[in-house]
C-alpha positions in Angstrom: 21.0 1.1 2.1 21.6 -2.5 3.3 22.2 -5.3 0.9 19.3 -6.7 -1.0 19.2 -10.5 -1.8 17.8 -11.6 -5.2 15.1 -14.0 -4.4 15.7 -17.6 -5.6 12.1 -18.6 -5.9 12.2 -20.7 -2.7 10.3 -20.2 0.5 11.7 -17.3 2.6 13.2 -18.7 5.8 15.8 -16.0 6.6 15.0 -12.5 7.6 16.3 -9.8 5.3 15.7 -7.5 2.3 14.8 -9.2 -1.0 14.4 -8.4 -4.6 11.3 -10.4 -5.8 8.3 -9.9 -8.1 5.3 -8.2 -6.7 3.0 -11.1 -7.2 5.4 -13.4 -5.4 5.5 -11.1 -2.4 1.7 -10.9 -2.2 1.5 -14.7 -2.4 3.5 -14.7 0.8 6.6 -16.9 0.4 7.0 -17.4 4.2 6.1 -21.0 5.2 3.2 -20.8 7.6 2.5 -17.2 6.5 3.4 -13.8 7.7 1.7 -10.6 9.0 1.6 -7.5 6.9 0.6 -3.9 7.4 -2.6 -4.4 5.3 -3.5 -7.2 7.6 -2.8 -5.0 10.6 -5.1 -2.3 9.3 -7.9 -4.9 8.9 -7.5 -6.5 12.3 -7.7 -3.0 14.0 -11.2 -2.7 12.5 -11.9 -6.1 14.1 -10.5 -9.7 13.9 -13.6 -10.6 11.9 -12.7 -8.0 9.3 -9.3 -9.6 8.9 -10.7 -13.1 8.7 -13.1 -12.0 6.0 -10.3 -10.3 4.1 -8.1 -13.4 4.2 -10.9 -15.7 3.1 -12.1 -13.5 0.3 -10.7 -13.5 -3.3 -9.1 -10.2 -4.3 -11.4 -8.0 -6.3 -9.7 -5.9 -8.9 -10.7 -2.3 -9.0 -10.0 0.5 -11.5 -8.3 2.6 -8.7 -5.9 -0.3 -8.1 -5.1 -0.5 -11.8 -4.4 3.2 -12.0 -2.2 3.1 -8.8 -0.2 0.1 -10.2 0.3 1.8 -13.5 1.6 5.1 -11.9 3.9 3.1 -9.7 5.3 1.2 -12.6 5.9 4.5 -14.5 7.6 6.3 -11.6 9.5 3.4 -10.2 10.4 1.8 -13.5 9.4 -1.6 -12.1 6.2 -3.4 -11.2 3.2 -4.8 -13.1 3.2 -4.3 -16.9 0.7 -1.9 -18.3 -1.2 -3.3 -21.3 -3.8 -1.6 -23.5 -7.1 -3.5 -23.9 -7.7 -4.0 -27.7 -10.3 -1.5 -28.9 -12.1 -4.2 -31.0 -12.9 -6.0 -27.7 -14.7 -3.0 -26.3 -18.4 -2.4 -26.7 -20.8 0.5 -27.2 -20.3 4.2 -27.2 -18.6 4.2 -23.8 -16.2 1.4 -25.0 -17.0 -0.9 -22.0 -15.6 -4.3 -21.1 -18.9 -6.1 -21.3 -18.5 -8.9 -23.8 -17.5 -12.4 -22.8 -14.4 -12.1 -25.0 -13.4 -8.8 -23.4 -13.8 -10.1 -19.9 -11.8 -13.2 -20.7 -9.0 -11.0 -22.1 -8.9 -8.8 -19.1 -9.0 -11.7 -16.7 -6.1 -13.3 -18.5 -4.1 -10.0 -18.2 -4.6 -10.0 -14.5 -3.5 -13.6 -14.2 -0.4 -12.7 -16.2 0.5 -10.0 -13.7 -0.5 -7.2 -16.0 -2.5 -4.0 -15.6 -5.2 -3.8 -18.4 -6.4 -0.3 -19.3 -8.3 1.3 -22.2 -6.4 3.6 -24.5 -8.0 6.8 -23.2 -7.0 5.9 -19.6 -3.3 5.6 -20.4 -2.6 9.3 -21.2 -3.6 10.7 -17.8 -1.5 8.0 -16.1 1.6 9.2 -18.2 0.8 12.8 -17.2 0.8 11.8 -13.5 4.1 9.9 -13.9 5.6 12.9 -15.7 4.4 15.2 -12.9 6.1 13.2 -10.2 9.4 12.9 -12.2 9.5 16.7 -12.9 8.5 17.7 -9.3 11.4 19.6 -7.6 11.1 17.6 -4.4 9.5 14.3 -5.3 11.4 13.8 -8.5 14.9 13.5 -7.0 13.6 11.1 -4.3 13.0 8.4 -7.0 16.4 8.7 -8.6 18.5 7.9 -5.5 17.8 4.4 -4.1 16.2 1.1 -4.9 12.5 0.5 -5.9 10.1 -2.2 -4.7 12.2 -3.8 -1.9 10.5 -6.7 0.0 11.4 -7.2 3.7 10.8 -10.2 5.9 11.6 -10.3 9.7 10.6 -12.0 12.9 8.9 -9.7 15.5 10.8 -10.0 18.8 7.7 -9.4 20.9 5.4 -12.0 19.4 7.7 -14.3 17.4 5.5 -13.7 14.3 7.0 -13.4 10.9 6.3 -10.0 9.4 6.5 -8.7 5.9 6.6 -5.4 4.1 7.2 -4.1 0.6 8.7 -0.6 0.3 8.0 1.4 -2.9 11.4 3.1 -2.6 14.4 2.8 -0.2 16.8 5.7 -0.5 20.5 5.1 0.1 20.3 7.0 3.4 17.6 4.5 4.7 14.7 6.9 4.1 11.5 5.0 3.0 9.1 6.6 0.6 5.6 5.4 -0.3 4.1 6.6 -3.5 0.3 7.0 -3.6 -2.1 8.1 -6.2 -4.9 10.4 -4.8 -8.0 12.3 -5.8 -6.8 15.1 -3.6 -3.3 15.4 -2.1 -3.9 18.7 -0.3 -1.9 18.3 3.0 -4.6 18.7 5.6 -7.0 16.5 3.6 -4.3 13.9 3.1 -3.5 13.8 6.9 -7.1 13.4 7.8 -7.9 10.8 5.1 -4.6 9.1 5.7 -5.4 8.5 9.3 -8.8 7.0 8.3 -7.0 4.7 5.9 -4.5 3.6 8.4 -1.4 5.2 6.7 0.0 5.9 10.2 -0.1 2.2 10.9 1.6 1.4 7.6 4.4 3.9 8.4 5.0 2.4 11.9 4.8 -1.2 10.5 7.2 -0.4 7.7 9.7 1.3 10.0 9.6 -1.7 12.3 10.1 -4.3 9.6 12.8 -2.4 7.9 14.8 -2.0 11.1 14.5 -5.7 11.9 15.2 -6.9 8.3 18.1 -4.6 7.6 19.6 -4.0 11.0 19.4 -0.3 10.4 16.7 2.0 11.7 14.8 3.9 8.9 16.1 7.4 8.8 12.7 8.8 7.9 9.4 7.9 6.2 7.5 10.0 3.8 4.5 9.7 1.5 4.6 11.2 -2.1 1.1 11.7 -3.6 0.1 12.5 -7.1 -3.4 13.5 -8.1 -5.0 11.4 -10.9 -6.6 14.3 -12.7 -5.3 17.6 -14.2 -3.2 19.5 -13.2 -1.8 16.3 -11.5 -0.5 18.1 -8.4 2.3 16.4 -6.5 3.0 16.6 -2.7 5.4 15.0 -0.2 4.0 14.4 3.3 5.6 13.5 6.6 2.9 14.0 9.4 4.9 14.5 12.6 2.6 12.7 15.0 2.0 9.5 12.9 5.1 7.6 14.1 3.9 7.6 17.7 0.3 7.0 16.9 1.1 4.3 14.4 3.6 2.5 16.7 0.9 2.0 19.4 -1.5 0.7 16.8 1.1 -1.6 15.3 1.9 -3.2 18.6 -1.9 -3.7 19.3 -2.5 -5.2 15.9 0.4 -7.6 16.1 -0.5 -8.8 19.6 -4.1 -9.2 18.6 -3.2 -11.2 15.5 -1.1 -13.6 17.6 -4.0 -14.0 20.1 -6.4 -14.8 17.3 -4.0 -17.2 15.6 -3.6 -19.1 18.9 -7.2 -19.2 19.9 -8.7 -19.7 16.4 -11.3 -17.1 17.2 -11.9 -14.0 15.1 -14.6 -11.8 16.9 -16.2 -8.7 15.7 -16.5 -5.5 17.8 -17.8 -5.9 21.4 -21.5 -6.0 21.8 -21.9 -2.8 23.8 -23.3 0.7 23.6 -20.7 3.1 22.2 -20.7 6.5 23.7 -18.7 8.7 21.3 -17.8 12.4 21.2 -17.1 14.5 18.1 -13.5 15.7 17.6 -12.7 19.4 18.1 -12.2 20.0 14.4 -15.7 18.8 13.7 -17.2 21.1 16.4 -15.1 24.0 15.0 -16.5 23.3 11.5 -20.0 23.2 12.8 -19.6 26.6 14.5 -18.2 28.0 11.2 -21.1 26.7 9.2 -23.6 28.2 11.8 
């Protein structure tokens, strides 16, 4: 892979690949700000959705904590996993309900840590072990560099773009690790489209090529289920690059337009005439 620069803690003013802490990346070290794939997925819902996302404080969710912890275990970098002291937990279900417990958890988040209860840690370790021992996914995460941040200037819009890759293999293959309730391939493809993973793929490919000067050889998603038997799959939907690239260009152009106009509209006020996809009609016939 291309050379990665160790971040010096200063604002990022030069395109390239950087080794920097996760929280520093999410704080956006580009003066004036940069556009990310998460922002692209939001603005494709509507500019109003992105404006709300940017103006709202981040809400920590348990699913985020589990995902962060699995990432840290598989990639050997990332946010530190810490166990919430049992004496701070309340009741039979050991909840974080007391003022003292909430203060401790809030402090852990501020310190860039992932606070979890003791009983939540064992399943996470099992998921990590499942990825590492998988015949296809395991070797992926032993040949390359984890958590690489990339910054680049989009030639079409002049906007600064940013992306953070879970894993960059030495052959320029990008891999994104995701925890999932169900990683079954067909379900992943369907849900992944709903969640905008195809947009993420296209955005990451684009930024990597600009930042490194080398086109990504391939892009794949590795999923691990968060409950036993912790099944692991590797996915590379063949039509996502084309679908995602069209959406990426639309999102970037729309963001530039909104930034210049200062207007962040919702969806158009019009009657929406929709038609069910063929797979839905097929399922309905099967049920009948």
